[in-house]
C-alpha positions as CSV (number, residue, x, y, z in Angstrom):
1,M,42.6,35.5,37.7
2,K,43.3,32.1,37.2
3,K,42.4,30.6,34.2
4,S,40.7,27.1,33.7
5,H,41.6,24.4,31.6
6,R,38.6,23.0,31.5
7,P,36.6,24.0,28.7
8,T,33.4,26.1,29.3
9,T,30.1,24.8,27.4
10,R,28.0,27.6,26.1
11,V,24.1,26.4,25.8
12,K,21.4,28.5,23.6
13,N,19.1,28.4,26.6
14,P,21.0,28.1,30.0
15,E,19.7,26.8,33.0
16,P,18.6,29.5,35.7
17,S,19.5,28.8,38.9
18,L,16.7,27.0,41.0
19,D,15.6,30.0,43.4
20,S,14.4,32.1,40.2
21,P,11.4,32.3,39.5
22,D,13.0,31.4,36.0
23,W,13.9,28.3,36.6
24,V,10.4,26.9,37.0
25,I,8.9,28.3,33.2
26,W,12.0,26.7,32.0
27,A,11.4,23.7,33.7
28,A,7.8,23.6,32.3
29,W,9.1,23.6,28.8
30,A,11.8,20.9,28.9
31,D,10.6,18.0,28.0
32,R,12.1,15.3,30.1
33,I,11.3,17.5,33.4
34,T,7.8,16.4,34.5
35,F,5.6,18.1,36.7
36,E,6.2,16.0,39.8
37,E,10.0,16.6,39.4
38,I,9.3,20.7,39.4
39,E,6.9,20.0,42.4
40,K,9.7,18.2,44.0
41,K,12.4,20.9,43.7
42,T,10.1,24.2,44.2
43,G,7.1,22.8,45.8
44,K,5.0,24.2,43.1
45,T,1.8,22.2,42.2
46,E,1.0,21.3,38.5
47,G,-1.7,23.8,38.8
48,E,0.3,26.7,40.4
49,V,2.4,25.9,37.4
50,I,0.4,26.9,34.6
51,K,-0.5,30.0,36.5
52,I,2.6,31.5,36.3
53,M,2.9,29.9,32.5
54,R,-0.2,32.0,32.0
55,R,0.9,35.0,33.7
56,S,4.5,35.0,32.2
57,L,4.1,33.7,29.0
58,K,2.3,35.6,25.5
59,P,-1.2,34.3,25.4
60,S,0.0,32.7,21.5
61,S,2.9,31.0,23.6
62,F,1.2,29.5,26.4
63,R,-1.6,28.3,23.8
64,L,1.4,26.3,22.0
65,W,3.1,25.1,25.5
66,R,-0.5,23.8,27.1
67,K,-1.5,21.8,23.6
68,R,2.5,20.4,23.9
69,A,2.7,19.6,27.6
70,S,-1.3,17.9,27.5
71,S,-0.1,16.1,24.5
72,Q,3.1,14.5,25.9
73,S,2.8,11.8,28.2
74,I,6.3,12.6,29.1
75,K,5.5,15.5,31.4
76,H,3.1,13.1,33.6
77,R,5.3,10.7,35.2
78,K,2.0,8.6,35.7
79,K,1.1,9.1,32.0
80,F,4.5,8.1,30.6
81,E,4.7,5.0,32.6
82,Y,1.6,3.7,30.9
83,S,2.6,4.6,27.4
84,R,5.5,2.6,28.2
85,K,3.6,-0.3,29.4
86,Q,1.5,-0.1,26.1
87,I,4.7,-0.3,24.1
88,K,6.0,-3.2,25.4
89,S,2.4,-5.2,25.4
90,K,2.7,-4.2,22.1
91,I,6.4,-6.1,20.5
92,N,6.0,-10.0,20.8
93,K,9.2,-11.7,20.3
94,N,8.2,-13.3,17.4
95,D,8.2,-10.3,15.4
96,Y,11.2,-10.2,15.6
97,L,12.6,-14.0,14.0
98,L,12.1,-14.0,10.6
């Protein structure tokens, strides 16, 4: 077997294959992957993802994930865009001129 000259990067939690049910759990924990992206790739809605997480995680881990996912604006594309607009509206050009 020929060795590759390309170094392999080891990741603590590598991304599972898309066919695996573990991918949904991995994507739900990832901060930058929205529920819309999960639905686009797997066809599972936000409610189905929540059910999968409830079945797969320990109760305390599920509560931690749910609190984290519901409080972050980035898990929902609409909330993320709305929070970006609020931040932009708060910044004035006059704030930078001293």
